[in-house]
Backbone as a chain_set.jsonl record, in Angstrom:
{"seq": "MILRHADEVPPEEIKKPGFSNIKVRFLLTAADDNPQSALWILEYGPGGSTDWHRHQEEHAIYLLEGEGVVVGDDKDEVPIHAGDVVYTRPCENHMIMNTGTDVLKMICAVPILSGKTGRKTSPCDE", "coords": {"N": [[20.308, 0.49, 5.492], [17.724, 1.991, 7.658], [14.641, 3.425, 7.473], [11.793, 5.032, 8.492], [8.687, 6.472, 9.266], [7.888, 8.271, 12.335], [5.247, 8.203, 13.228], [4.396, 5.855, 12.005], [4.847, 3.961, 13.826], [3.251, 2.367, 16.189], [1.996, 3.819, 19.382], [2.841, 2.528, 22.545], [1.447, 1.842, 25.681], [3.195, 2.022, 28.771], [3.581, -0.307, 30.976], [4.318, -0.651, 33.955], [5.046, -0.925, 37.402], [4.597, 1.942, 39.345], [4.859, 3.71, 37.197], [3.264, 6.009, 35.355], [0.63, 6.97, 33.073], [2.228, 7.107, 30.565], [3.283, 6.838, 27.343], [5.006, 4.987, 24.926], [6.86, 4.915, 21.865], [8.519, 2.695, 19.932], [11.168, 3.264, 18.128], [13.575, 2.369, 16.972], [15.017, -0.684, 17.605], [16.607, -3.632, 18.77], [15.502, -5.415, 17.181], [15.441, -4.455, 14.701], [17.842, -5.212, 13.462], [19.821, -3.68, 14.676], [22.123, -3.475, 16.381], [23.537, -1.627, 18.357], [22.159, 0.749, 19.452], [19.048, 1.827, 20.576], [16.104, 3.781, 19.94], [13.708, 5.923, 21.098], [10.28, 7.349, 21.377], [8.825, 8.98, 23.927], [5.964, 9.73, 25.344], [4.391, 11.549, 27.904], [1.526, 11.903, 29.351], [-0.646, 14.603, 30.906], [0.172, 14.988, 34.185], [1.641, 12.576, 34.221], [4.07, 10.216, 35.117], [7.361, 8.731, 36.124], [8.562, 6.278, 38.362], [10.758, 6.786, 41.075], [13.876, 5.574, 39.834], [16.373, 3.203, 38.529], [18.817, 2.077, 36.103], [20.807, -0.077, 34.106], [21.312, 1.234, 31.677], [22.516, 4.074, 30.185], [20.722, 7.347, 29.403], [19.787, 9.408, 26.707], [18.262, 12.136, 26.327], [15.976, 14.231, 24.475], [13.873, 16.905, 24.697], [11.031, 17.531, 23.095], [8.397, 18.683, 23.337], [6.218, 20.359, 25.563], [6.312, 20.528, 29.349], [7.924, 19.738, 32.389], [9.446, 18.161, 35.265], [12.624, 17.041, 36.067], [14.187, 14.672, 38.335], [17.157, 13.979, 40.001], [20.092, 12.179, 41.316], [20.633, 14.019, 43.582], [18.202, 14.736, 44.384], [16.809, 17.152, 43.808], [14.277, 18.911, 42.234], [14.214, 19.904, 39.027], [13.119, 22.176, 36.686], [12.093, 21.196, 33.277], [11.993, 21.677, 29.639], [10.514, 21.926, 26.424], [13.144, 21.607, 23.971], [15.297, 21.18, 25.874], [17.848, 19.226, 27.13], [18.524, 16.158, 28.578], [20.679, 14.053, 30.301], [21.176, 10.762, 31.558], [23.217, 9.086, 33.78], [24.355, 5.594, 33.702], [22.886, 3.472, 35.926], [22.32, 5.701, 37.484], [20.058, 7.002, 39.72], [16.851, 8.553, 39.03], [13.962, 10.412, 38.113], [11.091, 11.409, 36.256], [8.727, 13.785, 35.621], [5.552, 14.968, 34.327], [4.506, 18.007, 34.699], [2.696, 19.985, 33.26], [-0.085, 21.004, 31.548], [-0.276, 19.872, 28.941], [0.828, 17.285, 26.633], [3.879, 15.897, 27.389], [6.737, 15.419, 25.695], [9.372, 13.535, 24.382], [12.454, 12.457, 22.772], [14.405, 9.686, 23.158], [17.519, 8.316, 23.483], [18.902, 5.075, 23.638], [21.3, 2.899, 24.777], [21.722, -0.467, 23.618], [22.18, -3.284, 25.334], [24.168, -6.148, 25.357], [22.818, -8.924, 24.146], [20.106, -8.063, 24.884], [16.908, -6.555, 24.24], [16.382, -3.804, 23.617], [13.826, -2.724, 24.131], [13.092, -2.409, 26.788], [14.563, -1.546, 29.96], [17.523, -2.496, 31.943], [17.765, -3.871, 35.239], [19.867, -2.374, 37.655], [21.043, -4.221, 39.427], [21.436, -6.761, 38.039]], "CA": [[19.591, 1.767, 6.049], [16.579, 1.805, 8.217], [13.873, 4.586, 7.17], [10.376, 5.07, 8.696], [8.021, 7.798, 9.925], [7.402, 7.882, 13.73], [3.665, 8.045, 13.05], [4.146, 4.667, 11.622], [5.176, 3.151, 14.964], [2.092, 2.668, 17.115], [2.399, 3.929, 20.739], [2.528, 1.528, 23.531], [1.501, 2.041, 27.171], [4.115, 1.583, 29.674], [2.675, -0.922, 32.096], [5.468, -0.829, 34.949], [4.7, -0.191, 38.586], [5.248, 3.019, 39.641], [4.89, 4.617, 36.031], [1.609, 6.331, 35.174], [0.077, 7.871, 31.968], [3.239, 7.222, 29.782], [3.063, 6.026, 26.167], [6.49, 4.969, 24.242], [6.981, 4.543, 20.412], [9.993, 2.045, 19.742], [11.529, 3.637, 16.714], [14.586, 1.453, 16.626], [15.39, -1.645, 18.634], [17.559, -4.848, 18.412], [14.558, -6.266, 16.211], [15.622, -3.895, 13.471], [19.147, -5.416, 13.304], [20.457, -2.222, 15.0], [22.598, -3.792, 17.764], [24.157, -0.632, 19.029], [21.233, 1.783, 20.281], [17.689, 1.935, 20.53], [15.628, 5.099, 19.866], [12.17, 5.793, 21.669], [9.571, 8.687, 21.713], [8.134, 8.937, 25.075], [4.765, 10.771, 25.679], [3.972, 11.647, 29.066], [0.148, 12.701, 29.645], [-0.695, 15.399, 31.901], [0.239, 14.126, 35.473], [2.313, 11.344, 33.996], [5.445, 10.088, 35.688], [8.0, 7.38, 36.38], [8.783, 6.429, 39.801], [12.293, 6.782, 41.371], [14.433, 4.213, 39.348], [17.758, 3.209, 37.843], [18.967, 0.925, 35.338], [22.174, -0.1, 33.521], [21.606, 1.921, 30.419], [22.331, 5.632, 30.043], [19.7, 7.848, 28.532], [20.212, 10.621, 26.317], [16.919, 12.556, 25.997], [15.777, 15.658, 24.17], [12.552, 17.34, 25.002], [10.296, 18.228, 21.981], [7.29, 19.589, 23.625], [5.693, 20.201, 26.956], [7.054, 20.877, 30.487], [8.076, 18.974, 33.705], [10.54, 18.115, 36.133], [13.485, 15.763, 36.31], [14.755, 14.511, 39.571], [18.244, 13.116, 39.908], [20.576, 11.622, 42.801], [20.487, 15.045, 44.433], [16.648, 14.813, 44.727], [16.29, 18.556, 43.554], [13.254, 18.978, 41.223], [14.783, 20.633, 38.076], [12.235, 22.18, 35.576], [12.554, 20.955, 32.083], [11.008, 22.308, 28.646], [10.965, 21.773, 24.992], [14.666, 22.04, 23.732], [16.264, 20.779, 26.731], [18.675, 17.877, 26.89], [18.702, 15.346, 29.721], [21.456, 12.856, 30.301], [21.052, 9.95, 32.854], [24.346, 7.911, 33.558], [24.159, 4.127, 33.878], [22.628, 3.337, 37.318], [21.947, 6.88, 38.269], [18.612, 7.367, 40.219], [16.0, 9.442, 38.185], [12.52, 10.478, 37.777], [10.688, 12.477, 35.285], [7.081, 14.112, 35.792], [4.936, 15.952, 33.564], [3.876, 19.089, 35.566], [2.019, 20.868, 32.529], [-1.464, 20.47, 31.168], [-0.167, 19.116, 27.66], [1.731, 16.174, 26.726], [5.736, 16.2, 27.539], [7.093, 14.527, 24.706], [10.909, 13.519, 24.137], [13.129, 11.359, 22.155], [15.205, 9.012, 24.074], [18.521, 7.252, 22.825], [19.336, 4.044, 24.768], [22.181, 1.908, 24.291], [21.277, -1.962, 23.831], [23.143, -4.099, 26.119], [24.605, -7.606, 24.68], [21.667, -9.878, 24.44], [18.787, -7.387, 25.053], [15.847, -6.139, 22.877], [16.211, -2.265, 23.278], [12.618, -2.265, 24.418], [13.139, -2.091, 28.089], [15.724, -1.296, 30.436], [17.947, -3.538, 32.724], [18.105, -3.206, 36.443], [21.469, -2.317, 37.917], [21.546, -5.529, 40.169], [21.606, -7.907, 37.318]], "C": [[18.141, 1.47, 6.614], [15.837, 3.232, 7.948], [12.434, 4.206, 7.544], [10.02, 6.421, 9.417], [7.643, 7.422, 11.398], [5.938, 7.735, 13.646], [3.211, 6.619, 12.668], [4.159, 3.508, 12.617], [3.918, 3.536, 15.977], [2.555, 2.838, 18.585], [1.941, 2.727, 21.583], [2.5, 1.995, 25.082], [2.36, 1.357, 27.891], [3.355, 1.053, 30.821], [3.665, -1.455, 33.155], [4.897, -0.304, 36.264], [5.342, 0.879, 38.971], [5.338, 4.128, 38.462], [3.597, 4.624, 35.779], [1.599, 7.218, 34.047], [1.432, 8.086, 30.944], [3.029, 6.147, 28.384], [4.781, 5.89, 25.462], [6.151, 4.359, 22.772], [8.548, 3.961, 20.396], [10.369, 2.231, 18.288], [12.536, 2.693, 16.133], [14.823, 0.508, 17.823], [16.229, -2.716, 17.939], [16.826, -5.568, 17.274], [14.739, -5.479, 14.765], [17.13, -4.051, 12.878], [19.906, -4.147, 13.445], [21.263, -2.681, 16.325], [23.284, -2.934, 18.641], [23.184, 0.343, 20.011], [19.861, 1.568, 19.73], [17.119, 3.559, 20.381], [14.052, 5.061, 20.158], [11.753, 7.223, 21.539], [8.682, 8.25, 23.008], [7.147, 10.011, 25.165], [4.123, 10.556, 26.967], [2.681, 12.554, 29.157], [0.281, 13.689, 30.847], [-0.645, 14.612, 33.248], [1.083, 12.866, 35.313], [3.85, 11.389, 34.371], [6.104, 8.808, 35.748], [8.057, 7.715, 38.014], [10.491, 6.621, 39.941], [12.957, 5.471, 40.941], [15.681, 4.469, 38.892], [17.874, 2.149, 36.991], [20.336, 0.893, 34.781], [22.381, 0.818, 32.359], [21.531, 3.392, 30.494], [21.268, 6.032, 29.189], [20.018, 9.23, 28.114], [18.896, 11.186, 25.839], [16.859, 13.929, 25.449], [14.266, 15.85, 24.039], [11.92, 18.063, 23.692], [9.259, 19.08, 22.299], [6.87, 19.283, 25.126], [6.694, 20.673, 28.173], [7.006, 20.062, 31.543], [9.122, 19.078, 34.596], [11.329, 16.926, 35.966], [14.177, 15.835, 37.641], [16.078, 13.548, 39.367], [18.774, 12.682, 41.376], [20.556, 12.797, 43.74], [19.123, 15.514, 45.016], [16.153, 16.321, 44.503], [15.36, 18.312, 42.177], [13.666, 20.061, 40.168], [13.704, 20.776, 36.78], [12.781, 21.788, 34.278], [11.41, 21.32, 31.038], [11.476, 21.739, 27.361], [12.218, 22.49, 24.711], [15.451, 21.771, 24.637], [16.85, 19.426, 26.476], [18.945, 17.49, 28.183], [19.658, 14.136, 29.449], [21.6, 12.155, 31.693], [22.34, 9.084, 32.682], [23.931, 6.515, 34.021], [24.011, 4.267, 35.5], [22.482, 4.717, 38.274], [20.297, 6.924, 38.531], [18.013, 8.648, 39.501], [14.67, 9.196, 38.28], [12.19, 11.653, 36.935], [8.997, 12.558, 35.517], [6.691, 15.197, 34.871], [4.069, 16.906, 34.368], [3.009, 19.951, 34.693], [0.589, 20.325, 32.193], [-1.417, 19.727, 29.724], [0.894, 18.061, 27.753], [3.328, 16.579, 26.631], [6.103, 15.05, 26.768], [8.665, 14.654, 24.302], [11.259, 12.406, 23.306], [14.317, 10.906, 23.232], [16.138, 8.115, 23.32], [19.011, 6.4, 24.008], [20.262, 3.123, 24.221], [21.619, 0.635, 24.427], [22.473, -2.619, 24.21], [23.327, -5.362, 25.408], [23.316, -8.367, 25.11], [20.142, -9.321, 24.904], [17.982, -6.947, 23.907], [16.007, -4.616, 22.603], [14.872, -1.968, 23.419], [12.32, -2.065, 25.828], [14.541, -1.942, 28.716], [16.194, -2.468, 31.584], [18.156, -3.1, 34.116], [19.528, -3.255, 36.85], [21.906, -3.533, 38.758], [21.672, -6.731, 39.325], [22.928, -8.337, 36.835]], "O": [[17.426, 0.696, 5.978], [16.507, 4.224, 8.235], [11.889, 3.229, 7.03], [10.783, 7.213, 9.969], [7.122, 6.33, 11.63], [5.563, 6.755, 14.29], [2.08, 6.177, 12.866], [3.67, 2.397, 12.414], [3.662, 4.652, 16.43], [3.425, 2.083, 19.02], [0.915, 2.076, 21.385], [3.503, 2.478, 25.608], [2.403, 0.133, 27.765], [2.625, 1.744, 31.531], [3.826, -2.673, 33.229], [4.27, 0.755, 36.222], [6.573, 0.893, 38.985], [5.796, 5.25, 38.676], [2.837, 3.662, 35.882], [2.41, 8.141, 33.966], [1.654, 9.232, 30.552], [2.699, 4.962, 28.435], [5.596, 6.8, 25.615], [5.315, 3.475, 22.584], [9.54, 4.597, 20.751], [9.965, 1.496, 17.386], [12.42, 2.255, 14.988], [14.813, 0.966, 18.965], [16.498, -2.688, 16.738], [17.463, -6.262, 16.482], [14.169, -5.928, 13.77], [17.601, -3.281, 12.042], [20.525, -3.62, 12.521], [20.917, -2.126, 17.368], [23.663, -3.412, 19.711], [23.49, 0.609, 21.174], [19.626, 1.184, 18.585], [17.851, 4.471, 20.769], [13.277, 4.31, 19.565], [12.549, 8.162, 21.565], [7.948, 7.262, 23.005], [7.522, 11.178, 25.059], [3.41, 9.575, 27.184], [2.758, 13.778, 29.054], [1.198, 13.591, 31.662], [-1.387, 13.642, 33.396], [1.206, 12.129, 36.291], [4.656, 12.268, 34.067], [5.468, 7.801, 35.442], [7.796, 8.721, 38.674], [11.28, 6.587, 38.997], [12.707, 4.413, 41.518], [16.156, 5.601, 38.8], [17.045, 1.245, 37.089], [21.043, 1.878, 34.996], [23.522, 1.167, 32.057], [20.481, 3.915, 30.867], [20.852, 5.273, 28.315], [20.424, 10.097, 28.888], [18.418, 10.623, 24.854], [17.626, 14.779, 25.9], [13.538, 15.095, 23.393], [12.371, 19.151, 23.336], [9.116, 20.137, 21.686], [7.112, 18.246, 25.745], [7.793, 21.156, 27.901], [5.899, 19.551, 31.714], [9.711, 20.156, 34.678], [10.779, 15.849, 35.737], [14.686, 16.88, 38.046], [16.041, 12.525, 38.682], [18.095, 12.787, 42.398], [20.438, 12.433, 44.91], [18.942, 16.392, 45.858], [15.096, 16.659, 45.036], [15.733, 17.615, 41.234], [13.415, 21.216, 40.514], [13.441, 19.845, 36.019], [13.976, 22.03, 34.108], [10.213, 21.314, 31.326], [12.565, 21.19, 27.195], [12.439, 23.652, 25.05], [16.602, 22.107, 24.358], [16.354, 18.624, 25.684], [19.519, 18.26, 28.953], [19.463, 13.346, 28.525], [22.005, 12.705, 32.717], [22.55, 8.453, 31.647], [23.015, 6.482, 34.843], [24.748, 4.945, 36.216], [22.526, 4.743, 39.504], [19.46, 6.881, 37.629], [18.678, 9.681, 39.421], [14.18, 8.084, 38.478], [12.857, 12.687, 36.895], [8.223, 11.602, 35.57], [7.39, 16.189, 34.667], [2.932, 16.552, 34.677], [2.442, 20.819, 35.357], [0.225, 19.225, 32.609], [-2.381, 19.056, 29.354], [1.68, 17.936, 28.693], [3.814, 17.438, 25.895], [5.843, 13.891, 27.094], [9.143, 15.731, 23.947], [10.473, 11.476, 23.122], [14.967, 11.665, 23.95], [15.684, 7.236, 22.588], [19.422, 6.844, 25.08], [19.975, 2.56, 23.165], [20.929, 0.511, 25.439], [23.549, -2.573, 23.613], [22.346, -5.622, 24.711], [22.882, -8.388, 26.261], [19.21, -10.063, 25.215], [18.392, -6.987, 22.747], [15.789, -4.182, 21.472], [14.529, -0.923, 22.866], [11.245, -1.526, 26.088], [15.557, -2.185, 28.065], [15.362, -3.244, 32.055], [18.698, -2.007, 34.283], [20.294, -4.112, 36.41], [23.1, -3.832, 38.774], [22.024, -7.765, 39.893], [23.041, -9.378, 36.188]]}, "num_chains": 1, "name": "protein.A"}
């Protein structure tokens, strides 16, 4: 069993081109001898966003607080709020933006692909 409090995991700034004002707490990764899935908390500061991207891993996201928009393959901006669930399929284009004045905070479950760490996603062209 693995037990820890999210506050014990320090937030790390995501330093990836096209991503801005986003911090992540890696609650569970392959380093925890958890070979199947990773669990992250993502915190988008006001104006924080990802770029248009896709990756091999699906994402199951539950919004804890804040508001924003998610954009999928259809390119429609769909409002998201605390309590919403967002699922992105493997290699599905998507983008998330914080449109509010407070932090947009979410839990994200990510499968760990064979040989990967669970701390980042894998491009679809790998």
